[in-house]
C-alpha positions in Angstrom: 42.7 78.0 52.4 40.3 76.9 49.8 36.8 78.5 49.8 34.2 75.7 50.0 31.5 77.7 48.3 33.7 78.7 45.4 34.7 75.1 44.9 31.0 74.1 44.9 30.3 76.7 42.2 33.1 75.2 40.1 31.8 71.7 40.7 28.3 72.7 39.5 29.7 74.3 36.4 31.7 71.1 35.5 28.7 68.9 36.1 26.5 71.1 33.8 29.2 71.0 31.1 29.0 67.2 31.3 25.4 67.4 30.4 23.8 66.9 33.8 20.5 68.7 34.4 20.1 71.6 36.8 18.2 69.5 39.3 20.8 66.6 39.3 23.7 69.1 39.6 22.0 70.8 42.6 21.4 67.5 44.3 25.0 66.5 43.9 26.3 69.8 45.0 24.0 69.7 48.0 25.4 66.3 49.0 28.9 67.6 48.5 28.1 70.7 50.7 26.9 68.4 53.5 30.0 66.2 53.2 32.2 69.3 53.3 30.4 70.7 56.3 30.6 67.5 58.3 34.3 67.1 57.4 35.2 70.7 58.4 33.2 70.4 61.7 35.1 67.3 62.6 38.5 68.9 61.7 37.7 72.0 63.8 36.6 69.8 66.8 39.8 67.7 66.4 42.0 70.8 66.3 40.3 72.2 69.4 40.7 68.9 71.2 44.4 69.0 70.3 44.7 72.5 71.8 43.0 71.3 75.0 45.5 68.4 75.1 48.4 70.8 74.7 47.1 72.9 77.6 46.7 69.8 79.7 50.3 68.8 79.0 51.5 72.0 80.7 48.8 72.0 83.4 47.3 75.3 82.3 43.6 75.4 83.0 43.7 79.2 82.2 44.8 78.4 78.6 42.1 75.7 78.2 39.4 78.1 79.5 40.4 80.7 76.9 40.6 78.4 73.8 38.4 79.8 71.1 37.7 79.4 67.4 38.1 82.4 65.1 36.8 82.6 61.6 37.7 85.0 58.8 36.0 84.2 55.6 36.9 80.7 54.6 39.8 80.6 57.1 39.7 79.3 60.7 42.1 79.7 63.6 42.3 78.2 67.0 43.3 81.0 69.4 42.5 82.4 72.9 40.1 85.0 74.0 42.9 87.3 75.2 45.0 86.7 72.1 48.0 85.6 74.1 49.5 82.1 73.8 52.1 82.2 76.6 50.5 81.3 80.0 53.7 80.7 81.8 53.9 81.8 85.5 57.2 82.9 87.1 58.2 81.4 90.5 57.3 83.6 93.4 57.8 83.5 97.2 54.5 82.9 99.1 55.8 83.2 102.7 55.3 87.0 103.1 51.7 86.7 102.0 51.1 83.7 104.2 52.4 85.4 107.3 49.9 88.3 107.1 47.9 88.3 110.4 50.2 85.7 111.7 50.6 84.9 115.4 53.7 85.8 117.4 55.8 83.1 118.9 57.6 83.4 122.3 60.9 84.1 120.5 59.2 87.0 118.6 59.0 85.2 115.3 55.8 85.0 113.3 54.1 81.7 112.5 50.9 80.5 111.0 49.4 77.0 110.6 48.4 76.5 107.0 45.8 73.9 106.0 46.7 72.1 102.8 44.6 69.8 100.7 46.3 66.4 100.4 45.5 64.8 97.1 44.2 61.2 97.0 43.6 59.0 94.0 39.9 60.1 94.0 40.8 63.8 93.9 40.6 65.7 90.6 42.8 68.8 90.2 41.6 71.9 88.5 43.3 71.1 85.1 41.7 67.7 85.0 38.2 69.1 85.7 38.7 71.9 83.2 40.0 69.5 80.5 37.0 67.1 80.9 34.5 69.9 80.7 36.2 71.4 77.6 36.3 68.1 75.8 32.7 67.4 76.6 31.6 70.8 75.3 33.5 70.3 72.1 31.9 66.9 71.4 28.4 68.3 72.2 29.0 71.2 69.9 30.2 68.8 67.2 27.0 66.8 67.5 24.7 69.8 67.6 26.4 71.4 64.5 25.9 68.2 62.5 22.3 67.9 63.5 21.8 71.6 62.5 23.3 70.9 59.1 21.1 67.9 58.5 18.1 69.9 59.5 19.0 72.5 56.9 19.8 69.9 54.3 16.8 70.4 52.1 17.8 70.5 48.4 17.1 73.9 46.9 16.5 74.9 43.3 19.7 76.8 43.1 23.2 76.7 44.4 22.3 79.8 46.6 20.6 77.3 48.9 23.6 75.1 49.3 25.5 76.4 52.3 28.6 74.4 53.3 29.1 76.5 56.3 25.8 76.3 58.2 26.9 73.6 60.6 30.4 75.2 60.9 28.9 78.5 61.9 26.8 76.6 64.5 29.9 75.0 65.9 31.7 78.3 66.1 28.7 80.0 67.8 28.4 77.3 70.4 32.1 77.6 71.2 31.8 81.3 71.5 28.8 81.0 73.9 30.8 78.6 76.0 33.8 81.0 76.2 31.5 83.9 77.2 30.7 82.2 80.5 32.1 84.0 83.6 35.2 82.5 85.0 33.4 81.8 88.3 30.9 79.6 86.4 33.7 77.5 84.9 34.7 74.1 86.4 36.5 74.5 89.7 38.8 72.2 91.6 36.8 69.3 93.2 38.0 68.7 96.8 35.9 65.5 97.1 38.0 62.8 98.6 40.8 65.2 99.6 42.4 65.0 103.1 43.6 68.1 105.0 47.2 68.3 106.0 48.6 71.1 108.2 52.0 72.7 107.9 53.5 75.7 109.8 54.8 78.7 108.0 57.3 80.7 110.0 59.3 83.9 109.6 62.4 81.9 110.6 62.1 79.9 107.3 64.1 80.9 104.2 61.5 82.6 102.0 63.7 82.0 98.9 63.6 78.2 99.5 60.5 77.4 101.5 56.9 78.1 100.5 58.0 79.1 97.0 55.5 78.7 94.2 57.5 76.9 91.5 55.7 78.7 88.7 54.8 77.0 85.4 56.2 76.9 81.9 53.2 77.1 79.6 54.2 78.7 76.4 51.6 77.4 73.8 52.8 79.5 70.9 54.5 76.8 68.9 51.8 74.1 69.6 49.1 76.6 68.4 51.0 77.4 65.3 51.4 73.7 64.4 47.7 73.0 65.2 46.6 75.9 62.9 48.9 74.9 60.1 47.7 71.4 60.2 44.1 72.5 60.4 44.4 74.6 57.3 46.1 71.9 55.3 43.5 69.3 56.4 40.5 71.4 55.5 42.0 72.1 52.0 42.6 68.4 51.5 39.1 67.5 52.7 37.5 69.9 50.3 39.7 68.7 47.4 38.9 65.1 48.1 35.1 65.7 48.3 35.1 67.8 45.1 37.1 65.1 43.2 34.8 62.3 44.5 31.7 64.0 43.1 33.5 65.0 39.8 34.5 61.4 39.3 31.0 60.0 40.0 29.9 61.1 36.5 
């Protein structure tokens, strides 16, 4: 991945070779740094939104809650807090657990009446709630990062004051703060509008066929790999485009 600061150094050198003054070169590099920053923030936010969408597609709120942004030098990676990318769940029988503290029927079998939430069109499931909260947080972080960059925009007397990463660092920090919340503080399933249905679990039922959690296929390894490859390419192209735009302006 291209290093934005190095590219700005090269841009300033080229502008000075073309006879531009120190002040004019600094002004142009400052504008280029702002453009780079805004472009990178947008690309990072877009990549995180794509990761959230991938988690939504496989109904994995756990994956969505763990999405984080890692930075190493000039490189960025969308990852998870735990470092794992496979959030699949194997099918498992629920009947033995459901029948704990069950009542005894006349025939000696165990039974228990289980209350189940019945979804209605007004009911949001856990993944929907988590997705909406994650997207809202990303967009708020995007806005705050750009505001921070504009606040730090003042033109300095040297390239040392031109930081193309200030807003990017703000965006990354906001995402880190969001992911540091305790799991119990994260969005939970909203039962508003849900109706309660009742079903009977019984020891006479086949535990291999009834009350079996179907599990979930949620391996996000390949989607994350594609997202990160695209992110890296897009950031490089954005930096190249902005540098060329300012080179060609004189």
